[in-house]
C-alpha positions as a printed NumPy array, in Angstrom:
array([[  8.753,  18.802,   5.337],
       [  7.91 ,  20.486,   1.526],
       [  4.599,  21.202,   0.72 ],
       [  2.938,  19.435,  -1.914],
       [  6.057,  17.202,  -2.513],
       [  4.486,  13.291,  -2.753],
       [  7.215,  11.136,  -0.886],
       [  6.311,   7.632,  -2.311],
       [  7.35 ,   4.641,  -0.329],
       [  8.619,   1.677,  -2.209],
       [ 10.456,  -1.196,  -0.163],
       [ 12.088,  -4.061,  -2.329],
       [ 13.199,  -7.36 ,  -2.068],
       [ 14.427,  -9.422,  -5.029],
       [ 11.766,  -8.174,  -7.11 ],
       [ 14.101,  -7.445, -10.232],
       [ 11.602,  -8.623, -12.49 ],
       [  8.915,  -6.571, -11.551],
       [ 11.066,  -3.37 , -10.13 ],
       [ 11.258,  -1.381, -13.077],
       [  7.949,  -1.621, -14.65 ],
       [  6.663,  -0.017, -11.18 ],
       [  9.319,   2.455, -11.541],
       [  8.401,   3.608, -14.448],
       [  4.752,   3.903, -13.66 ],
       [  5.825,   6.352, -10.895],
       [  7.882,   8.346, -13.36 ],
       [  5.149,   8.473, -15.962],
       [  2.627,  10.506, -13.58 ],
       [  1.021,  13.564, -14.464],
       [  1.813,  15.09 , -11.051],
       [  5.585,  15.603, -11.343],
       [  6.181,  16.567,  -7.561],
       [  7.323,  13.32 ,  -6.214],
       [ 10.379,  11.587,  -4.713],
       [ 10.678,   8.029,  -4.761],
       [ 12.151,   6.418,  -1.992],
       [ 13.51 ,   2.943,  -2.652],
       [ 14.903,   0.715,   0.334],
       [ 16.1  ,  -2.531,  -0.551],
       [ 16.091,  -4.905,   2.117],
       [ 19.402,  -7.157,   1.126],
       [ 18.171,  -8.544,  -2.352],
       [ 20.   , -11.039,  -3.809],
       [ 18.617, -10.603,  -7.094],
       [ 19.922,  -7.752,  -9.547],
       [ 17.743,  -5.363,  -8.114],
       [ 20.8  ,  -2.556,  -7.506],
       [ 21.031,  -2.785, -11.284],
       [ 17.719,  -2.27 , -12.781],
       [ 17.708,   0.534, -10.256],
       [ 20.673,   2.089, -11.258],
       [ 19.666,   1.994, -14.979],
       [ 16.941,   4.978, -14.155],
       [ 18.381,   8.567, -13.927],
       [ 16.331,  10.626, -12.209],
       [ 17.409,  12.958,  -9.665],
       [ 13.605,  12.265,  -7.52 ],
       [ 14.893,   8.496,  -7.307],
       [ 16.587,   8.02 ,  -3.931],
       [ 17.7  ,   4.332,  -3.457],
       [ 18.764,   2.782,  -0.041],
       [ 20.099,  -0.516,   1.111],
       [ 19.56 ,  -2.126,   4.435],
       [ 23.196,  -3.546,   5.99 ],
       [ 21.069,  -6.32 ,   7.113],
       [ 18.005,  -8.125,   5.89 ],
       [ 15.289,  -6.407,   8.182],
       [ 12.112,  -7.34 ,   7.292],
       [  9.285,  -5.47 ,   5.472],
       [  8.439,  -3.296,   8.757],
       [ 11.539,  -2.111,   9.496],
       [ 12.272,  -1.672,   5.734],
       [  9.079,   0.481,   5.251],
       [ 10.046,   2.432,   8.858],
       [ 13.174,   3.622,   7.232],
       [ 11.621,   4.637,   4.172],
       [  9.309,   6.725,   6.096],
       [ 11.853,   8.337,   8.071],
       [ 13.642,   9.53 ,   5.172],
       [ 10.295,  10.951,   3.31 ],
       [ 10.419,  14.881,   2.974],
       [  7.226,  15.318,   1.076],
       [  3.736,  16.695,   2.631],
       [  1.853,  13.726,   1.278],
       [  2.833,   9.902,   1.562],
       [  1.916,   7.629,  -0.653],
       [  3.016,   3.678,  -0.906],
       [  3.773,   1.352,  -3.732],
       [  4.917,  -2.478,  -3.338],
       [  7.636,  -2.794,  -5.877],
       [  5.923,  -5.075,  -7.9  ],
       [  2.393,  -3.076,  -8.055],
       [  1.941,  -0.336, -10.694],
       [  0.005,   3.33 , -10.962],
       [ -1.894,   4.492, -13.472],
       [ -0.56 ,   7.876, -14.522],
       [ -3.085,   9.938, -13.041],
       [ -2.755,   8.501,  -9.733],
       [ -1.346,  11.006,  -7.889],
       [ -3.144,  14.253,  -9.888],
       [ -6.311,  12.847,  -8.98 ],
       [ -5.871,  12.006,  -5.427],
       [ -4.405,  15.039,  -4.345],
       [ -7.245,  16.788,  -6.176],
       [ -9.781,  14.724,  -4.522],
       [ -8.19 ,  15.245,  -0.958],
       [ -7.214,  19.287,  -1.113],
       [-10.852,  19.515,  -2.958],
       [-12.759,  17.91 ,   0.243],
       [-10.217,  18.83 ,   2.476],
       [ -9.229,  15.338,   3.695],
       [ -6.22 ,  14.084,   4.812],
       [ -6.525,  10.412,   4.443],
       [ -7.679,   8.748,   1.374],
       [ -7.655,   5.504,  -1.236],
       [ -9.061,   4.183,  -4.236],
       [-10.078,   1.532,  -6.457],
       [ -7.74 ,  -0.574,  -8.278],
       [ -7.668,  -3.948, -10.724],
       [ -5.684,  -6.955, -10.123],
       [ -3.323,  -8.139, -12.885],
       [ -0.837, -11.583, -12.85 ],
       [  2.819, -11.711, -12.969],
       [  2.887, -11.065, -16.754],
       [  1.035,  -7.8  , -16.084],
       [ -2.282,  -9.258, -17.631],
       [ -5.61 ,  -8.626, -16.055],
       [ -7.289, -11.007, -14.298],
       [-10.859,  -9.621, -14.439],
       [-11.217,  -8.38 , -10.78 ],
       [-12.458,  -4.675,  -9.787],
       [-12.018,  -3.91 ,  -6.441],
       [-13.52 ,  -0.906,  -4.528],
       [-14.482,  -0.43 ,  -0.777],
       [-16.543,   1.7  ,   1.728],
       [-17.396,   5.313,   0.69 ],
       [-16.149,   6.194,   4.225],
       [-13.567,   3.841,   6.181],
       [-13.996,   4.755,  10.09 ],
       [-11.825,   3.446,  13.036],
       [-14.325,   1.305,  13.931],
       [-14.651,  -0.306,   9.985],
       [-10.706,  -0.463,   9.901],
       [-10.623,  -2.53 ,  12.247],
       [-13.055,  -4.858,  11.064],
       [-10.939,  -5.073,   7.868],
       [ -8.133,  -3.11 ,   6.278],
       [ -9.878,  -1.963,   2.917],
       [ -7.885,   0.437,   1.574],
       [ -5.004,  -1.642,  -0.39 ],
       [ -1.406,  -0.707,   0.242],
       [ -0.46 ,   0.927,  -3.134],
       [ -3.902,   2.975,  -3.043],
       [ -3.786,   4.778,   0.13 ],
       [ -2.317,   8.309,   0.694],
       [ -1.901,  11.032,   3.715],
       [ -0.97 ,  14.201,   4.475],
       [  1.943,  13.565,   7.138],
       [  1.318,  17.245,   8.459],
       [ -1.661,  16.008,   9.988],
       [ -0.1  ,  12.625,  11.215],
       [  3.234,  13.031,  11.728],
       [  6.335,  10.314,  11.579],
       [  4.637,   6.948,  11.403],
       [  7.031,   3.972,  12.416],
       [  5.329,   0.647,  13.291],
       [  6.682,  -2.805,  15.192],
       [  8.582,  -5.125,  13.665],
       [  5.933,  -7.665,  12.521],
       [  6.508, -10.214,   9.573],
       [  2.993,  -9.524,   7.819],
       [  0.284,  -6.787,   7.678],
       [  2.519,  -4.022,   8.153],
       [  0.898,  -2.169,   5.762],
       [ -2.28 ,  -2.885,   7.698],
       [ -0.685,  -1.789,  10.875],
       [  0.376,   1.525,   9.341],
       [ -3.45 ,   1.772,   8.37 ],
       [ -4.536,   1.41 ,  12.133],
       [ -2.365,   4.169,  13.601],
       [ -3.904,   6.4  ,  10.333],
       [ -7.338,   6.066,  11.776],
       [ -7.217,   6.826,  15.134],
       [ -6.586,  10.254,  13.966],
       [ -8.853,  10.616,  10.793],
       [-11.362,   8.904,   9.111],
       [-10.154,   7.483,   5.515],
       [-12.278,   8.053,   2.341],
       [-12.527,   6.759,  -0.959],
       [-12.269,   8.588,  -4.603],
       [-13.963,   6.238,  -6.619],
       [-11.685,   5.399,  -9.391],
       [ -9.261,   2.905, -10.815],
       [ -5.819,   4.605, -10.378],
       [ -3.712,   1.453,  -9.629],
       [ -2.845,  -2.21 , -10.407],
       [ -2.094,  -4.811,  -7.616],
       [  0.052,  -8.137,  -8.799],
       [ -0.942, -11.113,  -7.689],
       [  2.032, -13.372,  -7.653],
       [  2.238, -17.463,  -7.038],
       [  4.096, -17.177,  -4.068],
       [  2.338, -14.298,  -2.303],
       [  1.994, -14.008,   1.262],
       [ -1.757, -12.907,   0.148],
       [ -2.36 , -16.932,  -0.833],
       [ -1.38 , -18.304,   3.202],
       [ -3.661, -20.501,   4.182],
       [ -7.004, -19.795,   6.951],
       [ -4.682, -21.1  ,   9.858],
       [ -1.745, -18.768,   8.67 ],
       [ -4.046, -15.486,   8.056],
       [ -5.751, -16.054,  11.436],
       [ -2.429, -15.87 ,  13.218],
       [ -0.618, -13.166,  11.409],
       [ -3.549, -10.807,  12.157],
       [ -3.604, -12.301,  15.849],
       [ -0.069, -10.988,  15.748],
       [ -1.322,  -7.546,  14.099],
       [ -3.232,  -6.862,  17.152],
       [ -1.63 ,  -8.605,  20.111],
       [  1.888,  -7.125,  19.588],
       [  1.411,  -4.359,  17.281],
       [ -2.099,  -2.532,  18.228],
       [ -0.735,  -3.75 ,  21.533],
       [ -4.377,  -5.445,  22.497],
       [ -5.194,  -8.117,  25.032],
       [ -4.562, -11.778,  23.951],
       [ -9.035, -11.645,  23.971],
       [ -9.24 ,  -8.523,  22.255],
       [ -6.639,  -9.583,  19.468],
       [ -8.498, -13.199,  18.665],
       [-11.962, -10.778,  18.728],
       [-10.462,  -8.751,  16.261],
       [ -8.316, -11.213,  14.174],
       [-11.474, -13.547,  13.855],
       [-13.713, -10.391,  12.707],
       [-11.051,  -9.682,  10.329],
       [-11.587, -13.372,   8.542],
       [-15.38 , -12.749,   8.49 ],
       [-15.245,  -9.007,   6.959],
       [-12.59 , -10.276,   4.766],
       [-15.344, -12.906,   3.245],
       [-18.009, -10.046,   3.034],
       [-15.632,  -7.599,   1.47 ],
       [-15.071, -10.188,  -1.438],
       [-19.041, -10.478,  -2.311],
       [-19.432,  -7.038,  -1.926],
       [-16.336,  -5.104,  -3.057],
       [-15.021,  -7.192,  -5.906],
       [-16.268,  -7.869,  -9.04 ],
       [-15.856,  -9.475, -12.25 ],
       [-15.253,  -7.759, -15.438],
       [-14.718,  -9.158, -19.073],
       [-11.147,  -8.605, -20.737],
       [-11.138,  -5.271, -22.541],
       [-13.907,  -3.466, -20.417],
       [-11.567,  -2.447, -17.724],
       [-12.405,   1.05 , -18.322],
       [-16.305,   0.787, -18.145],
       [-16.542,  -0.069, -14.401]])
């Protein structure tokens, strides 16, 4: 494990139209001590060519031998990580240039080992949707089970504290599965700054119907967190409730051009 190095975990699958912009947002970081670990899950588009166009020794590219799904792809990337800090960026999302510098300074100053920050939503053309997302100042284990407040592109943790994180093979909510493992060892603290852009895509699984969302959350708690069927259903239903409250309390609409004034 290398002190001060940030390992950026980026799984990819058929995101050739977006991954270049995501990679550029990592290269543009004012904090330069990072490695970008991209693990491609047998893409059928030209992701290979896009990634190969970047000539930066800090980018490490791997390919699964067979299509394995997002959970196992993240697991492989985490096994390859060498950094003291672990951060996540999906291959269609973006970071602001000072994301790593600001978040690491925030954690070191306060002695935190687990944190997240605010972000904006954008569309497939990278245009702002005018939606600003925040969360609780402190996410305890209980709050994390209520709802996975930290967005995948926002949270970071210290690998010295948590060790190697590996999750079970679930099709959805695998980033939430990581959060559930982390919250058992430490609370997650909010850095109240907009440091990322989350892309909303038309075919995103986040647009699943309520019944499918309930089923995916049940699977998360039942099989990944190994809860009883009753407990899994309880937490899954709770997630639906707290998710609605989260949108009302922590998501706000802002006028275009005023993203830096929230």
